[in-house]
C-alpha positions in Angstrom: 0.0 0.0 -0.1 1.5 3.4 -1.0 2.3 5.9 1.8 0.9 9.3 1.8 3.3 12.0 0.2 4.9 13.8 3.1 5.7 17.0 1.1 9.4 16.8 1.8 11.3 17.8 -1.3 14.8 17.8 0.0 14.9 14.1 0.2 15.0 13.9 -3.5 17.7 14.7 -6.1 18.0 18.5 -6.0 17.5 18.7 -9.9 14.3 16.8 -9.7 13.1 18.7 -6.5 13.2 21.9 -8.4 10.5 20.7 -10.6 8.2 19.9 -7.8 5.4 22.0 -6.0 5.1 21.8 -2.4 1.7 20.8 -0.8 1.7 24.1 1.1 1.7 26.1 -2.3 -0.8 23.8 -3.8 -3.2 24.1 -0.8 -2.9 27.8 -1.1 -4.2 27.6 -4.7 -7.2 25.5 -3.9 -9.2 28.4 -2.6 -11.6 30.7 -4.5 -9.8 33.1 -7.0 -12.1 36.2 -7.1 -12.0 38.1 -10.5 -11.8 35.1 -12.7 -14.7 34.1 -14.9 -14.0 30.5 -14.8 -12.9 28.3 -12.0 -13.5 24.6 -11.2 -12.5 21.6 -8.8 -12.4 18.4 -10.5 -12.2 14.8 -9.2 -12.2 11.5 -11.2 -11.7 8.1 -9.6 -11.7 4.5 -10.4 -13.2 2.5 -7.6 -13.7 -1.3 -6.7 -16.2 -2.5 -4.0 -15.4 -5.3 -1.7 -17.7 -7.4 -3.6 -15.9 -6.8 -6.9 -18.1 -4.2 -8.7 -16.1 -1.6 -10.5 -17.1 2.2 -10.9 -15.8 5.2 -12.5 -16.8 8.4 -10.8 -16.6 12.1 -11.9 -17.4 15.0 -9.5 -17.0 18.6 -10.7 -17.7 21.7 -8.7 -18.0 24.9 -11.0 -18.8 28.3 -9.7 -22.5 27.9 -10.6 -23.3 24.2 -10.9 -22.2 20.7 -9.8 -21.8 17.7 -12.1 -21.8 14.0 -10.9 -21.5 11.1 -13.2 -21.2 7.5 -12.1 -20.4 4.7 -14.7 -20.8 1.1 -14.0 -17.9 -0.8 -15.4 -19.3 -4.0 -15.3 -22.7 -3.2 -16.7 -21.1 -0.9 -19.3 -23.6 2.0 -18.6 -24.0 5.3 -16.7 -25.8 4.5 -13.5 -26.2 8.1 -12.5 -25.9 11.6 -14.5 -26.6 14.5 -12.4 -26.2 18.2 -12.7 -27.4 20.8 -10.1 -27.4 24.6 -10.6 -26.6 27.0 -7.7 -23.7 29.1 -6.3 -20.6 27.5 -5.1 -19.4 28.5 -1.6 -15.6 28.4 -1.2 -12.8 30.1 1.1 -10.2 32.0 -0.5 -7.4 30.3 1.4 -7.3 26.4 1.2 -9.9 24.0 -0.2 -13.2 24.3 1.3 -15.7 24.1 -1.7 -19.3 23.5 -0.7 -22.3 23.1 -3.1 -25.3 22.7 -1.0 -24.8 19.5 1.1 -21.9 18.3 -1.1 -18.4 19.4 -0.4 -14.7 18.9 -1.3 -12.4 19.9 1.6 -8.8 19.5 2.5 -8.4 17.8 6.0 -5.7 20.2 7.2 -3.9 22.9 5.4 -1.1 21.3 3.2 -1.8 17.8 4.6 -2.5 16.3 1.0 -5.6 14.7 2.4 -9.1 15.3 1.3 -12.8 14.6 2.1 -15.3 14.4 -0.8 -19.0 14.1 -0.1 -21.4 14.2 -3.0 -25.1 14.0 -3.0 -27.0 13.3 -6.1 -30.6 12.3 -5.3 -30.5 8.6 -4.9 -26.7 8.4 -5.1 -24.3 9.5 -2.6 -20.4 9.3 -2.6 -18.2 9.7 0.4 -14.5 9.4 0.0 -11.3 10.0 1.9 -8.4 10.7 -0.4 -4.7 11.2 0.2 -1.9 12.2 -2.2 0.8 9.7 -2.9 2.9 12.2 -5.0 3.7 16.0 -5.3 1.3 18.2 -7.0 2.0 19.1 -10.7 1.8 22.5 -12.5 0.8 21.9 -16.1 3.2 23.2 -18.7 6.0 23.6 -16.1 4.5 26.9 -14.4 0.8 26.2 -14.3 0.0 28.8 -17.0 -2.1 27.5 -20.0 -3.2 29.5 -23.0 -6.9 29.2 -23.4 -8.0 30.5 -26.9 -6.3 33.6 -28.5 -6.4 35.9 -25.6 -7.4 33.7 -22.7 -5.3 32.0 -20.0 -5.8 29.8 -17.0 -3.8 28.4 -14.3 -3.8 24.7 -13.8 -2.5 22.5 -10.9 -3.2 18.7 -10.3 -2.7 15.8 -8.0 -2.4 12.8 -10.4 -2.2 10.0 -7.9 -4.4 9.8 -4.9 -5.6 6.8 -2.8 -9.3 6.8 -2.2 -11.7 4.8 0.1 -15.0 5.3 1.3 -18.6 4.2 0.6 -20.8 4.7 -2.4 -24.6 4.5 -1.8 -26.6 3.7 -4.9 -30.3 3.1 -4.9 -30.3 2.4 -1.1 -27.4 -0.1 -1.2 -24.0 0.8 0.3 -20.8 -0.3 -1.5 -17.5 -0.1 0.5 -15.1 1.1 -2.1 -11.4 2.0 -2.7 -9.2 2.8 -5.6 -7.2 5.6 -7.3 -8.3 9.2 -7.8 -7.2 12.2 -9.6 -7.6 15.9 -8.6 -7.5 18.9 -10.6 -7.9 22.7 -9.8 -8.2 25.3 -12.6 -9.1 28.9 -12.9 -8.7 31.8 -15.3 -10.5 33.6 -18.2 -11.2 31.4 -21.3 -11.4 33.0 -24.7 -14.1 30.8 -26.0 -14.3 32.9 -29.2 -10.8 31.7 -29.9 -11.4 28.2 -28.7 -13.1 25.4 -30.6 -13.0 22.8 -27.8 -10.5 20.4 -26.4 -9.6 16.8 -25.8 -8.1 16.2 -22.3 -6.6 12.9 -21.3 -5.7 11.6 -17.7 -4.0 8.3 -17.7 -3.0 6.3 -14.5 -0.7 3.4 -15.3 -0.1 0.3 -13.4 3.7 1.1 -13.1 2.8 4.0 -10.9 3.1 6.7 -13.7 0.7 9.1 -14.9 0.2 11.1 -18.1 -1.9 14.3 -18.7 -2.5 15.5 -22.2 -4.3 18.6 -23.3 -5.0 19.3 -27.0 -7.1 22.4 -27.8 -8.7 23.1 -31.2 -9.1 26.1 -33.5 -12.8 27.4 -33.5 -13.0 27.5 -37.4 -10.6 24.7 -38.8 -11.0 22.3 -35.9 -7.2 21.6 -36.0 -5.0 21.4 -32.8 -3.6 24.7 -31.8 -1.1 23.3 -29.3 -0.3 20.1 -27.5 0.9 19.6 -24.0 2.0 16.3 -22.4 2.9 15.9 -18.8 4.4 12.8 -17.5 4.5 12.1 -13.7 6.9 9.3 -12.8 6.9 7.2 -9.7 9.3 9.3 -7.7 7.3 12.5 -8.6 9.8 13.7 -11.2 7.7 15.6 -13.9 8.5 15.9 -17.6 6.6 18.2 -20.0 6.9 17.6 -23.8 5.2 18.6 -27.1 6.6 16.1 -29.1 3.6 13.8 -29.2 0.4 13.1 -31.2 -3.1 11.9 -30.4 -5.3 10.2 -32.9 -9.0 9.1 -32.9 -9.4 5.5 -33.9 -13.1 5.1 -33.1 -16.1 7.5 -32.8 -19.4 7.7 -31.0 -22.2 10.1 -32.0 -24.7 11.6 -29.5 -28.3 10.6 -29.8 -29.3 14.0 -30.9 -26.7 13.8 -33.7 -25.3 17.3 -32.7 -21.7 16.2 -31.8 -19.5 13.2 -32.5 -17.0 12.2 -30.0 -13.9 10.0 -29.9 -14.3 6.7 -28.2 -10.9 5.2 -28.9 -7.6 6.9 -29.2 -3.9 6.5 -29.6 -1.3 8.6 -27.7 2.1 8.4 -29.4 5.3 9.9 -28.3 9.1 8.8 -28.6 9.2 5.2 -27.1 5.5 5.4 -26.1 2.4 4.2 -27.8 -0.7 3.9 -25.6 -4.2 2.9 -26.8 -7.1 4.1 -25.0 -10.7 2.6 -25.4 -13.8 4.1 -23.7 -15.6 1.2 -21.8 -18.7 2.3 -23.7 -19.7 5.2 -25.9 -22.7 6.8 -24.1 -20.8 8.7 -21.5 -22.0 12.3 -22.6 -22.4 14.6 -19.7 -24.6 17.0 -21.6 -24.7 18.3 -25.2 -21.0 19.1 -26.2 -19.3 17.6 -23.2 -18.3 14.0 -23.1 -16.3 12.5 -20.0 -15.8 9.0 -20.0 -13.7 6.2 -18.3 -11.3 4.1 -20.4 -8.9 1.1 -20.4 -5.4 1.8 -21.3 -2.9 -0.6 -22.8 0.3 -0.3 -24.8 4.1 0.6 -24.4 5.3 3.4 -22.2 8.9 4.3 -22.7 9.8 0.9 -24.3 7.9 -1.2 -21.5 4.6 -2.9 -21.8 1.9 -1.3 -19.6 -2.0 -1.4 -18.8 -4.0 1.1 -16.7 -7.1 3.2 -16.6 -8.0 6.7 -17.4 -10.5 9.3 -18.3 -11.0 11.3 -21.3 -12.8 14.8 -21.6 -13.9 16.0 -24.8 -15.5 19.6 -25.2 -17.2 20.2 -28.5 -18.5 23.4 -29.9 -20.3 24.3 -33.0 -18.4 26.2 -35.6 -18.6 30.0 -35.4 -22.0 30.8 -36.8 -21.4 34.7 -36.8 -20.1 37.2 -39.4 -16.4 37.5 -39.5 -16.6 41.1 -38.3 -18.5 39.8 -35.1 -15.7 37.3 -34.6 -13.0 39.8 -34.8 -14.9 42.2 -32.5 -15.3 39.5 -29.8 -11.7 38.4 -30.1 -10.4 42.0 -29.6 -13.0 43.1 -27.1 -12.5 39.9 -24.7 -9.8 41.3 -22.5 -12.3 44.1 -21.5 -15.6 42.5 -21.3 -14.3 39.3 -19.5 -14.7 40.2 -15.8 -11.3 40.1 -14.2 -9.2 39.5 -17.3 -6.2 40.6 -15.2 -3.6 38.0 -16.5 -3.8 39.3 -20.2 -4.0 42.9 -19.4 -1.2 42.9 -16.8 1.3 41.0 -18.9 0.5 42.7 -22.2 -0.7 46.3 -21.4 0.1 46.9 -17.7 -3.6 47.8 -17.2 -4.3 44.9 -15.0 -4.9 46.7 -11.6 -7.4 49.3 -12.8 -9.6 47.0 -15.0 -9.2 44.2 -12.6 -11.1 46.3 -10.1 -13.9 46.9 -12.5 -14.0 43.1 -13.4 -14.1 42.3 -9.6 -17.0 44.6 -9.1 -19.0 43.1 -12.1 -18.1 39.6 -10.7 -19.4 40.4 -7.4 -22.6 42.0 -8.8 -23.3 38.9 -11.0 -22.9 36.6 -8.0 -25.3 38.7 -5.8 -27.8 38.8 -8.5 -27.6 34.9 -8.7 -28.1 34.5 -5.0 -31.2 36.9 -5.1 -32.6 34.8 -7.9 
């Protein structure tokens, strides 16, 4: 049984330790970041009950809604697909995200231990999780381009051990397994973003891979590629010399969107095949989030594992070109709290960030009143 990560960076090679993030820094970023249009807390997990049932679970806390999806790996179907709208309550310092009776909290600042409680009508999930490895900053520094003008900050714990109870239709399942936790916030430029493919892979050799491929809003072609590999000793390697390829597809019942249901991830010395356990894992129109089996070769060695793939699909721009150009150039001003872009490009961040924060506070107040 792996032991909890103790946050001690000095016991590792100094060259490797310089790439790690302390649990204390990660904990500080888990709180709410005012002035950002988008922010979410994300958990996926692969769980096995004592009686042998296998489940895949996704829980996402957005600023104004919660998503819960439970996939039964044995029956190859979604047992519960649940969305609830409201207003998230979160502390600014440390993780204490609460959405109604559901919550995701850190059990002690910088401890790397988390408690997840999620109530979704006749389904209820209660998990205790602890980090086995150091947190990861995507792209090396956590900064990720989101469209032409947007940007976000992205941190992850790619290997947690989880145990708890899943209650489904009145029956309790004691469960345990592996989990993955993401925290992301920022201001997305959705006019300059056509969607993305996101891959989280947990291999049996205690390595994880995180791949992100965003798409152009008009051509549908990848605009960038980021692959982060986390090794057993928490060494992190980021590379762009890789490719993803869809090898099978699934179409939503409405026919509005087509999603991948099988993929290849190819990098030097690595070729992984991911297969969705079943196609119908659409959260809602335009968003697919599915558990997958993983097999192939990783850095010359045969491996197997499990993972999740998230696919965001958006319809091509159906607006006149002058409207699209206006939206792109106006984005840093009408996105509440577009501080990152303005500060780094025009030096106007402080003044307009105050305006953005006021807009953000007013919109939240209006939602609470409604």
